[in-house]
Structures are given as C-alpha cells and as structure tokens.
C-alpha positions as CSV (number, residue, x, y, z in Angstrom):
1,X,56.2,169.8,100.3
2,X,54.2,166.6,100.1
3,X,55.9,163.2,100.6
4,X,54.6,162.2,97.1
5,X,56.3,165.3,95.6
6,X,59.8,164.0,96.5
7,X,61.9,163.2,93.4
8,X,65.0,160.9,93.6
9,X,66.8,163.3,91.2
10,X,66.6,166.0,93.9
11,X,68.7,163.7,96.2
12,X,71.1,162.5,93.4
13,X,69.5,159.1,93.5
14,X,68.0,156.7,90.9
15,X,65.5,154.0,91.9
16,X,66.3,150.9,89.8
17,X,63.7,148.6,91.3
18,X,60.8,149.7,93.5
19,X,58.9,147.3,95.9
20,X,60.6,144.2,94.6
21,X,61.5,140.8,96.0
22,X,64.8,139.8,97.5
23,X,65.6,137.4,94.7
24,X,65.3,140.2,92.1
25,X,67.4,142.5,94.3
26,X,70.3,140.0,94.4
27,X,70.8,140.2,90.7
28,X,74.6,140.8,89.9
29,X,73.7,142.8,86.8
30,X,73.2,146.0,88.8
31,X,75.9,148.6,89.3
32,X,78.3,148.4,92.3
33,X,76.9,151.7,93.7
34,X,73.4,150.3,94.2
35,X,71.9,149.9,97.6
36,X,69.2,147.7,98.9
37,X,66.7,149.7,101.1
38,X,64.2,148.0,103.3
39,X,61.3,150.0,104.7
40,X,57.7,149.5,105.8
41,X,54.9,151.3,104.0
42,X,51.3,151.0,105.0
43,X,52.1,148.0,107.2
44,X,53.9,146.1,104.4
45,X,57.6,145.4,104.3
46,X,59.1,146.7,101.0
47,X,62.5,146.5,99.3
48,X,64.0,148.9,96.8
49,X,67.2,148.9,94.8
50,X,68.5,152.5,94.6
51,X,71.7,153.8,93.2
52,X,73.7,156.8,94.4
53,X,77.3,157.8,94.9
54,X,76.7,158.3,98.6
55,X,74.7,156.3,101.1
56,X,73.8,159.6,102.9
57,X,71.8,160.7,99.8
58,X,69.8,157.4,99.9
59,X,69.1,157.8,103.6
60,X,67.9,161.4,103.1
61,X,65.5,160.4,100.3
62,X,64.0,157.5,102.2
63,X,63.8,159.2,105.6
64,X,62.1,162.2,104.1
65,X,59.7,159.9,102.2
66,X,58.9,157.2,104.8
67,X,60.2,158.6,108.1
68,X,60.5,156.0,110.9
69,X,59.4,153.3,108.5
70,X,63.0,153.1,107.1
71,X,64.6,149.9,108.4
72,X,68.0,149.2,106.7
73,X,70.2,150.3,103.9
74,X,72.8,147.8,102.7
75,X,75.1,147.5,99.8
76,X,73.6,145.7,96.8
77,X,75.0,142.7,95.0
78,X,75.8,144.4,91.7
79,X,79.1,143.7,89.9
80,X,78.8,146.1,87.0
81,X,81.0,149.2,87.0
82,X,78.8,152.3,87.5
83,X,80.1,154.1,84.4
84,X,79.3,151.0,82.3
85,X,75.8,150.4,83.7
86,X,73.1,151.0,81.1
87,X,75.7,151.6,78.3
88,X,74.7,150.4,74.9
89,X,77.2,150.0,72.1
90,X,76.6,152.2,69.1
91,X,75.4,150.6,65.9
92,X,78.2,150.5,63.3
93,X,77.3,152.0,60.0
94,X,78.1,150.4,56.7
95,X,81.1,151.8,54.9
96,X,80.5,153.3,51.6
97,X,82.7,152.2,48.7
C-alpha cells in the first residue's frame, strides 16, 4: 500500500484542517474530540487539526503516513460537543391552512 493511498476513514479519523497555521488551529469552533498534529513533511513543519474518538487512531494514521516525521499530538482548543459539530438546523416548512 502506498502512503498516498491511506484514507483517514480507514483509521476512524476526519481531517478538519490540513497544513494550517497555529492561529487557525486554535479556533474554539472545532469539536472537543479534535487533536492538533504536528509533523514534518519534505523538510517543512506542518500542523493538522484531526478529529477522532481515540488518540491512538490519530497516531496510527500519521505514523503510517509520515513515519518518523510525526512530532506531537495534542488536544485541540475546540469547545463544541462532537455530536453537535456540523449540525445544521432543518428548515421549517410553512403550514398550510
């Protein structure tokens, strides 16, 4: 299997932001189960915001993808409940009279 063939869904993960800045990663509008992952790729330091119910899943994904380039995995700054993240309220229909 190629490193580019790895899919986050296979590891029960969702990448919210990829190769972002630290200011964007500190946004409190992310879910509480999001992690900040720091790694080096082709000599550049990168930061991703990834969500998963287990940190072990995030580690497995990034270690398989970047190997020894993985630096740190820390809890994110999100404040939204995971089951409410991305929820959109349904549009109310007009009542017929």
